[in-house]
Every structure is written in structure tokens, then in C-alpha cells.
VEXPARO-291149 format. One record per atom (N, C-alpha, C): atom name; x, y, z. Coordinates in steps of 0.02 Angstrom, whole numbers, always signed. Layout:
BEGIN
<keba atome="CA" xx="X" yy="Y" zz="Z"/>
...
END
This chain:
BEGIN
<keba atome="N" xx="-1442" yy="+2607" zz="-2471"/>
<keba atome="CA" xx="-1373" yy="+2620" zz="-2454"/>
<keba atome="C" xx="-1358" yy="+2594" zz="-2384"/>
<keba atome="N" xx="-1303" yy="+2562" zz="-2377"/>
<keba atome="CA" xx="-1283" yy="+2539" zz="-2311"/>
<keba atome="C" xx="-1233" yy="+2588" zz="-2281"/>
<keba atome="N" xx="-1233" yy="+2590" zz="-2216"/>
<keba atome="CA" xx="-1188" yy="+2636" zz="-2182"/>
<keba atome="C" xx="-1117" yy="+2609" zz="-2184"/>
<keba atome="N" xx="-1069" yy="+2653" zz="-2188"/>
<keba atome="CA" xx="-999" yy="+2633" zz="-2187"/>
<keba atome="C" xx="-980" yy="+2612" zz="-2115"/>
<keba atome="N" xx="-949" yy="+2555" zz="-2108"/>
<keba atome="CA" xx="-930" yy="+2531" zz="-2043"/>
<keba atome="C" xx="-864" yy="+2562" zz="-2022"/>
<keba atome="N" xx="-862" yy="+2583" zz="-1959"/>
<keba atome="CA" xx="-800" yy="+2609" zz="-1932"/>
<keba atome="C" xx="-758" yy="+2551" zz="-1907"/>
<keba atome="N" xx="-695" yy="+2553" zz="-1922"/>
<keba atome="CA" xx="-650" yy="+2502" zz="-1897"/>
<keba atome="C" xx="-625" yy="+2521" zz="-1828"/>
<keba atome="N" xx="-619" yy="+2472" zz="-1785"/>
<keba atome="CA" xx="-592" yy="+2484" zz="-1719"/>
<keba atome="C" xx="-517" yy="+2493" zz="-1725"/>
<keba atome="N" xx="-492" yy="+2547" zz="-1699"/>
<keba atome="CA" xx="-420" yy="+2560" zz="-1702"/>
<keba atome="C" xx="-388" yy="+2533" zz="-1638"/>
<keba atome="N" xx="-339" yy="+2489" zz="-1646"/>
<keba atome="CA" xx="-304" yy="+2462" zz="-1588"/>
<keba atome="C" xx="-252" yy="+2513" zz="-1566"/>
<keba atome="N" xx="-257" yy="+2532" zz="-1503"/>
<keba atome="CA" xx="-209" yy="+2579" zz="-1476"/>
<keba atome="C" xx="-148" yy="+2540" zz="-1453"/>
<keba atome="N" xx="-89" yy="+2565" zz="-1468"/>
<keba atome="CA" xx="-28" yy="+2534" zz="-1446"/>
<keba atome="C" xx="+1" yy="+2574" zz="-1389"/>
<keba atome="N" xx="-9" yy="+2551" zz="-1328"/>
<keba atome="CA" xx="+10" yy="+2587" zz="-1268"/>
<keba atome="C" xx="+61" yy="+2546" zz="-1230"/>
<keba atome="N" xx="+116" yy="+2576" zz="-1210"/>
<keba atome="CA" xx="+168" yy="+2538" zz="-1175"/>
<keba atome="C" xx="+162" yy="+2543" zz="-1100"/>
<keba atome="N" xx="+136" yy="+2599" zz="-1075"/>
<keba atome="CA" xx="+131" yy="+2609" zz="-1002"/>
<keba atome="C" xx="+58" yy="+2617" zz="-983"/>
<keba atome="N" xx="+37" yy="+2582" zz="-931"/>
<keba atome="CA" xx="-32" yy="+2586" zz="-908"/>
<keba atome="C" xx="-36" yy="+2591" zz="-833"/>
<keba atome="N" xx="-97" yy="+2600" zz="-808"/>
<keba atome="CA" xx="-110" yy="+2605" zz="-736"/>
<keba atome="C" xx="-162" yy="+2552" zz="-719"/>
<keba atome="N" xx="-146" yy="+2511" zz="-670"/>
<keba atome="CA" xx="-193" yy="+2459" zz="-646"/>
<keba atome="C" xx="-226" yy="+2484" zz="-582"/>
<keba atome="N" xx="-291" yy="+2493" zz="-584"/>
<keba atome="CA" xx="-330" yy="+2513" zz="-526"/>
<keba atome="C" xx="-362" yy="+2451" zz="-497"/>
<keba atome="N" xx="-342" yy="+2432" zz="-436"/>
<keba atome="CA" xx="-369" yy="+2373" zz="-404"/>
<keba atome="C" xx="-414" yy="+2395" zz="-346"/>
<keba atome="N" xx="-477" yy="+2376" zz="-350"/>
<keba atome="CA" xx="-524" yy="+2392" zz="-297"/>
<keba atome="C" xx="-547" yy="+2327" zz="-265"/>
<keba atome="N" xx="-525" yy="+2316" zz="-204"/>
<keba atome="CA" xx="-542" yy="+2255" zz="-168"/>
<keba atome="C" xx="-592" yy="+2272" zz="-114"/>
<keba atome="N" xx="-653" yy="+2248" zz="-121"/>
<keba atome="CA" xx="-704" yy="+2259" zz="-70"/>
<keba atome="C" xx="-717" yy="+2194" zz="-34"/>
<keba atome="N" xx="-764" yy="+2195" zz="+12"/>
<keba atome="CA" xx="-780" yy="+2134" zz="+50"/>
<keba atome="C" xx="-817" yy="+2084" zz="+7"/>
<keba atome="N" xx="-847" yy="+2106" zz="-49"/>
<keba atome="CA" xx="-887" yy="+2060" zz="-90"/>
<keba atome="C" xx="-855" yy="+2042" zz="-156"/>
<keba atome="N" xx="-810" yy="+2083" zz="-182"/>
<keba atome="CA" xx="-783" yy="+2072" zz="-249"/>
<keba atome="C" xx="-716" yy="+2107" zz="-256"/>
<keba atome="N" xx="-679" yy="+2090" zz="-307"/>
<keba atome="CA" xx="-617" yy="+2124" zz="-324"/>
<keba atome="C" xx="-620" yy="+2143" zz="-398"/>
<keba atome="N" xx="-610" yy="+2207" zz="-413"/>
<keba atome="CA" xx="-613" yy="+2232" zz="-481"/>
<keba atome="C" xx="-545" yy="+2260" zz="-500"/>
<keba atome="N" xx="-520" yy="+2241" zz="-559"/>
<keba atome="CA" xx="-457" yy="+2265" zz="-586"/>
<keba atome="C" xx="-472" yy="+2301" zz="-651"/>
<keba atome="N" xx="-455" yy="+2366" zz="-654"/>
<keba atome="CA" xx="-466" yy="+2406" zz="-714"/>
<keba atome="C" xx="-398" yy="+2432" zz="-737"/>
<keba atome="N" xx="-383" yy="+2422" zz="-800"/>
<keba atome="CA" xx="-319" yy="+2445" zz="-828"/>
<keba atome="C" xx="-334" yy="+2503" zz="-875"/>
<keba atome="N" xx="-302" yy="+2560" zz="-862"/>
<keba atome="CA" xx="-312" yy="+2621" zz="-900"/>
<keba atome="C" xx="-246" yy="+2644" zz="-930"/>
<keba atome="N" xx="-252" yy="+2691" zz="-978"/>
<keba atome="CA" xx="-191" yy="+2722" zz="-1003"/>
<keba atome="C" xx="-175" yy="+2781" zz="-957"/>
<keba atome="N" xx="-123" yy="+2819" zz="-973"/>
<keba atome="CA" xx="-102" yy="+2873" zz="-929"/>
<keba atome="C" xx="-152" yy="+2930" zz="-924"/>
<keba atome="N" xx="-195" yy="+2938" zz="-975"/>
<keba atome="CA" xx="-247" yy="+2989" zz="-974"/>
<keba atome="C" xx="-306" yy="+2969" zz="-930"/>
<keba atome="N" xx="-313" yy="+2904" zz="-917"/>
<keba atome="CA" xx="-369" yy="+2879" zz="-877"/>
<keba atome="C" xx="-423" yy="+2844" zz="-918"/>
<keba atome="N" xx="-412" yy="+2836" zz="-983"/>
<keba atome="CA" xx="-460" yy="+2801" zz="-1025"/>
<keba atome="C" xx="-452" yy="+2726" zz="-1014"/>
<keba atome="N" xx="-508" yy="+2692" zz="-1002"/>
<keba atome="CA" xx="-507" yy="+2621" zz="-987"/>
<keba atome="C" xx="-489" yy="+2580" zz="-1048"/>
<keba atome="N" xx="-439" yy="+2536" zz="-1039"/>
<keba atome="CA" xx="-421" yy="+2489" zz="-1092"/>
<keba atome="C" xx="-459" yy="+2424" zz="-1083"/>
<keba atome="N" xx="-459" yy="+2397" zz="-1022"/>
<keba atome="CA" xx="-493" yy="+2334" zz="-1009"/>
<keba atome="C" xx="-505" yy="+2329" zz="-934"/>
<keba atome="N" xx="-547" yy="+2282" zz="-915"/>
<keba atome="CA" xx="-560" yy="+2271" zz="-845"/>
<keba atome="C" xx="-579" yy="+2198" zz="-835"/>
<keba atome="N" xx="-574" yy="+2176" zz="-773"/>
<keba atome="CA" xx="-595" yy="+2109" zz="-754"/>
<keba atome="C" xx="-613" yy="+2110" zz="-680"/>
<keba atome="N" xx="-655" yy="+2064" zz="-661"/>
<keba atome="CA" xx="-673" yy="+2058" zz="-590"/>
<keba atome="C" xx="-677" yy="+1984" zz="-573"/>
<keba atome="N" xx="-683" yy="+1971" zz="-509"/>
<keba atome="CA" xx="-689" yy="+1901" zz="-488"/>
<keba atome="C" xx="-752" yy="+1869" zz="-516"/>
<keba atome="N" xx="-804" yy="+1908" zz="-526"/>
<keba atome="CA" xx="-866" yy="+1882" zz="-554"/>
<keba atome="C" xx="-859" yy="+1863" zz="-627"/>
<keba atome="N" xx="-820" yy="+1902" zz="-666"/>
<keba atome="CA" xx="-811" yy="+1886" zz="-736"/>
<keba atome="C" xx="-765" yy="+1826" zz="-745"/>
<keba atome="N" xx="-727" yy="+1809" zz="-693"/>
<keba atome="CA" xx="-684" yy="+1749" zz="-697"/>
<keba atome="C" xx="-721" yy="+1686" zz="-680"/>
<keba atome="N" xx="-785" yy="+1691" zz="-662"/>
<keba atome="CA" xx="-825" yy="+1632" zz="-649"/>
<keba atome="C" xx="-838" yy="+1617" zz="-576"/>
<keba atome="N" xx="-814" yy="+1659" zz="-531"/>
<keba atome="CA" xx="-827" yy="+1648" zz="-460"/>
<keba atome="C" xx="-895" yy="+1676" zz="-442"/>
<keba atome="N" xx="-930" yy="+1641" zz="-399"/>
<keba atome="CA" xx="-997" yy="+1662" zz="-378"/>
<keba atome="C" xx="-1001" yy="+1662" zz="-302"/>
<keba atome="N" xx="-1043" yy="+1705" zz="-276"/>
<keba atome="CA" xx="-1057" yy="+1706" zz="-205"/>
<keba atome="C" xx="-998" yy="+1726" zz="-163"/>
<keba atome="N" xx="-988" yy="+1691" zz="-108"/>
<keba atome="CA" xx="-936" yy="+1710" zz="-61"/>
<keba atome="C" xx="-865" yy="+1695" zz="-87"/>
<keba atome="N" xx="-860" yy="+1656" zz="-140"/>
<keba atome="CA" xx="-793" yy="+1641" zz="-168"/>
<keba atome="C" xx="-764" yy="+1701" zz="-206"/>
<keba atome="N" xx="-807" yy="+1750" zz="-224"/>
<keba atome="CA" xx="-782" yy="+1809" zz="-259"/>
<keba atome="C" xx="-738" yy="+1852" zz="-214"/>
<keba atome="N" xx="-746" yy="+1847" zz="-149"/>
<keba atome="CA" xx="-709" yy="+1890" zz="-103"/>
<keba atome="C" xx="-643" yy="+1860" zz="-80"/>
<keba atome="N" xx="-624" yy="+1803" zz="-108"/>
<keba atome="CA" xx="-561" yy="+1771" zz="-87"/>
<keba atome="C" xx="-502" yy="+1802" zz="-123"/>
<keba atome="N" xx="-442" yy="+1797" zz="-93"/>
<keba atome="CA" xx="-382" yy="+1823" zz="-126"/>
<keba atome="C" xx="-367" yy="+1788" zz="-192"/>
<keba atome="N" xx="-382" yy="+1724" zz="-197"/>
<keba atome="CA" xx="-369" yy="+1687" zz="-259"/>
<keba atome="C" xx="-412" yy="+1714" zz="-316"/>
<keba atome="N" xx="-475" yy="+1732" zz="-301"/>
<keba atome="CA" xx="-519" yy="+1760" zz="-353"/>
<keba atome="C" xx="-492" yy="+1827" zz="-377"/>
<keba atome="N" xx="-465" yy="+1867" zz="-332"/>
<keba atome="CA" xx="-435" yy="+1930" zz="-352"/>
<keba atome="C" xx="-373" yy="+1921" zz="-394"/>
<keba atome="N" xx="-335" yy="+1869" zz="-379"/>
<keba atome="CA" xx="-275" yy="+1852" zz="-418"/>
<keba atome="C" xx="-295" yy="+1831" zz="-488"/>
<keba atome="N" xx="-348" yy="+1792" zz="-495"/>
<keba atome="CA" xx="-371" yy="+1770" zz="-561"/>
<keba atome="C" xx="-397" yy="+1830" zz="-601"/>
<keba atome="N" xx="-430" yy="+1877" zz="-568"/>
<keba atome="CA" xx="-454" yy="+1937" zz="-602"/>
<keba atome="C" xx="-396" yy="+1979" zz="-628"/>
<keba atome="N" xx="-344" yy="+1986" zz="-588"/>
<keba atome="CA" xx="-285" yy="+2025" zz="-610"/>
<keba atome="C" xx="-250" yy="+1991" zz="-668"/>
<keba atome="N" xx="-247" yy="+1926" zz="-666"/>
<keba atome="CA" xx="-214" yy="+1889" zz="-720"/>
<keba atome="C" xx="-254" yy="+1896" zz="-785"/>
<keba atome="N" xx="-320" yy="+1893" zz="-781"/>
<keba atome="CA" xx="-361" yy="+1900" zz="-840"/>
<keba atome="C" xx="-356" yy="+1971" zz="-869"/>
<keba atome="N" xx="-355" yy="+2021" zz="-825"/>
<keba atome="CA" xx="-348" yy="+2090" zz="-849"/>
<keba atome="C" xx="-279" yy="+2102" zz="-880"/>
<keba atome="N" xx="-227" yy="+2071" zz="-853"/>
<keba atome="CA" xx="-160" yy="+2078" zz="-880"/>
<keba atome="C" xx="-155" yy="+2047" zz="-950"/>
<keba atome="N" xx="-189" yy="+1991" zz="-960"/>
<keba atome="CA" xx="-188" yy="+1959" zz="-1026"/>
<keba atome="C" xx="-224" yy="+2001" zz="-1077"/>
<keba atome="N" xx="-280" yy="+2033" zz="-1057"/>
<keba atome="CA" xx="-316" yy="+2077" zz="-1102"/>
<keba atome="C" xx="-274" yy="+2139" zz="-1119"/>
<keba atome="N" xx="-239" yy="+2165" zz="-1068"/>
<keba atome="CA" xx="-199" yy="+2226" zz="-1078"/>
<keba atome="C" xx="-139" yy="+2213" zz="-1123"/>
<keba atome="N" xx="-114" yy="+2152" zz="-1123"/>
<keba atome="CA" xx="-56" yy="+2137" zz="-1165"/>
<keba atome="C" xx="-74" yy="+2140" zz="-1239"/>
<keba atome="N" xx="-138" yy="+2132" zz="-1256"/>
<keba atome="CA" xx="-160" yy="+2140" zz="-1325"/>
<keba atome="C" xx="-155" yy="+2212" zz="-1348"/>
<keba atome="N" xx="-157" yy="+2259" zz="-1301"/>
<keba atome="CA" xx="-150" yy="+2330" zz="-1317"/>
<keba atome="C" xx="-76" yy="+2351" zz="-1318"/>
<keba atome="N" xx="-31" yy="+2306" zz="-1303"/>
<keba atome="CA" xx="+40" yy="+2322" zz="-1304"/>
<keba atome="C" xx="+67" yy="+2348" zz="-1238"/>
<keba atome="N" xx="+30" yy="+2340" zz="-1184"/>
<keba atome="CA" xx="+52" yy="+2365" zz="-1119"/>
<keba atome="C" xx="+110" yy="+2322" zz="-1094"/>
<keba atome="N" xx="+166" yy="+2355" zz="-1078"/>
<keba atome="CA" xx="+225" yy="+2320" zz="-1053"/>
<keba atome="C" xx="+237" yy="+2336" zz="-979"/>
<keba atome="N" xx="+220" yy="+2397" zz="-958"/>
<keba atome="CA" xx="+232" yy="+2418" zz="-889"/>
<keba atome="C" xx="+166" yy="+2440" zz="-858"/>
<keba atome="N" xx="+159" yy="+2427" zz="-793"/>
<keba atome="CA" xx="+98" yy="+2446" zz="-757"/>
<keba atome="C" xx="+117" yy="+2482" zz="-692"/>
<keba atome="N" xx="+83" yy="+2537" zz="-680"/>
<keba atome="CA" xx="+85" yy="+2569" zz="-615"/>
<keba atome="C" xx="+23" yy="+2544" zz="-579"/>
<keba atome="N" xx="+30" yy="+2525" zz="-516"/>
<keba atome="CA" xx="-25" yy="+2494" zz="-480"/>
<keba atome="C" xx="-51" yy="+2541" zz="-426"/>
<keba atome="N" xx="-117" yy="+2551" zz="-425"/>
<keba atome="CA" xx="-150" yy="+2589" zz="-373"/>
<keba atome="C" xx="-202" yy="+2543" zz="-341"/>
<keba atome="N" xx="-198" yy="+2537" zz="-275"/>
<keba atome="CA" xx="-241" yy="+2490" zz="-239"/>
<keba atome="C" xx="-288" yy="+2527" zz="-192"/>
<keba atome="N" xx="-353" yy="+2511" zz="-198"/>
<keba atome="CA" xx="-402" yy="+2530" zz="-148"/>
<keba atome="C" xx="-419" yy="+2467" zz="-110"/>
<keba atome="N" xx="-394" yy="+2461" zz="-49"/>
<keba atome="CA" xx="-398" yy="+2399" zz="-12"/>
<keba atome="C" xx="-448" yy="+2406" zz="+44"/>
<keba atome="N" xx="-507" yy="+2377" zz="+35"/>
<keba atome="CA" xx="-557" yy="+2377" zz="+88"/>
<keba atome="C" xx="-564" yy="+2308" zz="+120"/>
<keba atome="N" xx="-532" yy="+2258" zz="+90"/>
<keba atome="CA" xx="-539" yy="+2190" zz="+115"/>
<keba atome="C" xx="-471" yy="+2157" zz="+119"/>
<keba atome="N" xx="-469" yy="+2098" zz="+146"/>
<keba atome="CA" xx="-406" yy="+2062" zz="+153"/>
<keba atome="C" xx="-379" yy="+2038" zz="+86"/>
<keba atome="N" xx="-420" yy="+2040" zz="+34"/>
<keba atome="CA" xx="-400" yy="+2014" zz="-32"/>
<keba atome="C" xx="-363" yy="+2066" zz="-74"/>
<keba atome="N" xx="-347" yy="+2123" zz="-46"/>
<keba atome="CA" xx="-318" yy="+2177" zz="-85"/>
<keba atome="C" xx="-247" yy="+2166" zz="-108"/>
<keba atome="N" xx="-209" yy="+2126" zz="-73"/>
<keba atome="CA" xx="-138" yy="+2116" zz="-91"/>
<keba atome="C" xx="-128" yy="+2059" zz="-141"/>
<keba atome="N" xx="-173" yy="+2012" zz="-145"/>
<keba atome="CA" xx="-164" yy="+1953" zz="-188"/>
<keba atome="C" xx="-162" yy="+1970" zz="-262"/>
<keba atome="N" xx="-201" yy="+2018" zz="-288"/>
<keba atome="CA" xx="-196" yy="+2031" zz="-360"/>
<keba atome="C" xx="-129" yy="+2057" zz="-383"/>
<keba atome="N" xx="-87" yy="+2079" zz="-337"/>
<keba atome="CA" xx="-21" yy="+2105" zz="-356"/>
<keba atome="C" xx="+27" yy="+2049" zz="-374"/>
<keba atome="N" xx="+14" yy="+1988" zz="-352"/>
<keba atome="CA" xx="+60" yy="+1933" zz="-363"/>
<keba atome="C" xx="+72" yy="+1917" zz="-437"/>
<keba atome="N" xx="+21" yy="+1909" zz="-479"/>
<keba atome="CA" xx="+36" yy="+1894" zz="-549"/>
<keba atome="C" xx="+70" yy="+1951" zz="-585"/>
<keba atome="N" xx="+58" yy="+2013" zz="-563"/>
<keba atome="CA" xx="+91" yy="+2070" zz="-595"/>
<keba atome="C" xx="+166" yy="+2068" zz="-582"/>
<keba atome="N" xx="+186" yy="+2049" zz="-521"/>
<keba atome="CA" xx="+256" yy="+2046" zz="-505"/>
<keba atome="C" xx="+291" yy="+1989" zz="-542"/>
<keba atome="N" xx="+257" yy="+1935" zz="-553"/>
<keba atome="CA" xx="+289" yy="+1878" zz="-586"/>
<keba atome="C" xx="+304" yy="+1892" zz="-659"/>
<keba atome="N" xx="+262" yy="+1931" zz="-692"/>
<keba atome="CA" xx="+271" yy="+1944" zz="-763"/>
<keba atome="C" xx="+327" yy="+1994" zz="-777"/>
<keba atome="N" xx="+344" yy="+2034" zz="-728"/>
<keba atome="CA" xx="+395" yy="+2086" zz="-739"/>
<keba atome="C" xx="+464" yy="+2057" zz="-743"/>
END
């Protein structure tokens, strides 16, 4: 007997929270629902940047754009943004979010 496979249920969420953590070495963007459950995430490292290029504002912007594209598959239309800014790259990930609105 084979086990019954569970189907992944796609959640349809209209409002989400984007947590942006910009450190001196990397920028991580995590998108959650209002309860705090993670929908998707992206970082400068997952976008293909390595070494010192991960800490640039452009790498943070690419990470935010990649996370926003993943979140749109869940039906997210609005984002509340919370920023933990430890580096100079903390403001750059906000740019693609503003353009899409």
C-alpha cells in the first residue's frame, strides 16, 4: 500500500507583512501573513550575489523584488513594511515595493 499524498493548499492572502533585515553582510526579506506565518523569503545570497556584493543596496533591492514576485503567487496585494536597518543598504529594498503600488 502506498501512502496518500497530501496536496499543498495555496493560501489566498491579500495583506502581508514584509520584514526587511539589512545587516553589514547580507539583506534578508521575509514576507509573512498577519499571524506571522512565513509565506516566502529571499536574500541577496539567493539572488546570486556572493561575497562583498551581497551587502550592496542593489543586492537588497533584487532580494525584495524576488520576494515580492513569490508573494504575488499567494495573492498578496498590500504589504506593511518593517525594517531592521543595521547597514546602509536598509532603504534600497523599499524601492521596488513602492513602484508596484
